[in-house]
C-alpha positions in Angstrom: 0.0 0.0 0.0 1.3 3.4 -0.9 1.2 6.4 1.5 -1.7 7.9 -0.5 -3.8 4.8 0.1 -3.3 5.1 3.9 -4.4 8.8 3.9 -7.5 9.0 6.1 -9.2 11.3 3.7 -8.7 8.8 0.9 -10.0 6.0 3.1 -13.0 8.0 4.1 -13.8 8.8 0.4 -13.4 5.1 -0.5 -15.8 4.1 2.4 -18.3 6.8 1.4 -18.2 5.5 -2.2 -18.8 1.9 -1.0 -21.6 3.1 1.3 -23.2 5.0 -1.6 -23.0 1.8 -3.7 -24.5 -0.3 -1.0 -27.3 2.1 -0.4 -28.1 2.2 -4.1 -28.0 -1.6 -4.4 -30.2 -2.0 -1.3 -32.7 0.4 -2.7 -32.8 -1.5 -6.0 -33.1 -4.9 -4.3 -35.9 -3.5 -2.0 -37.8 -2.3 -5.0 -37.3 -5.6 -6.8 -38.5 -7.5 -3.7 -41.6 -5.4 -3.5 -42.4 -6.0 -7.2 -41.8 -9.8 -6.8 -44.2 -9.9 -3.8 -46.9 -8.1 -5.8 -46.4 -10.6 -8.7 -46.4 -13.5 -6.2 -49.7 -12.4 -4.7 -51.2 -12.1 -8.1 -50.0 -15.6 -9.0 -51.4 -17.1 -5.8 -54.8 -15.6 -6.5 -54.7 -16.9 -10.1 -53.7 -20.3 -8.9 -56.6 -20.3 -6.4 -59.1 -19.4 -9.2 -57.7 -22.1 -11.5 -58.0 -24.7 -8.8 -61.6 -23.7 -8.2 -62.3 -24.0 -11.9 -60.6 -27.3 -12.1 -62.5 -28.7 -9.1 -65.8 -27.4 -10.6 -65.0 -29.0 -14.0 -64.1 -32.3 -12.2 -67.4 -32.3 -10.3 -69.4 -31.7 -13.5 -67.6 -34.4 -15.4 -68.1 -36.9 -12.5 -71.8 -36.0 -12.4 -72.1 -36.6 -16.2 -70.3 -39.9 -15.9 -72.7 -40.9 -13.1 -75.7 -39.9 -15.2 -74.4 -41.9 -18.2 -73.8 -44.9 -16.0 -77.3 -44.6 -14.6 -78.8 -44.3 -18.1 -76.7 -47.4 -19.1 -78.2 -49.4 -16.2 -81.8 -48.2 -17.0 -81.6 -49.4 -20.6 
């Protein structure tokens, strides 16, 4: 290390630059995290709707099969 690197004002400037970088990265990651949480919430809601639709379709198909079987036995 040279004498200039050991100068307290240089060290302080380097630390300030690192701190500014960390603050900027933190802010960016915080915003990205918020965005991902919003997307996750939307996907969870969409999944719940799709599961509900799937269960309804399954129930309808099972009812149709039961009716067809009943018609088959009646004939």
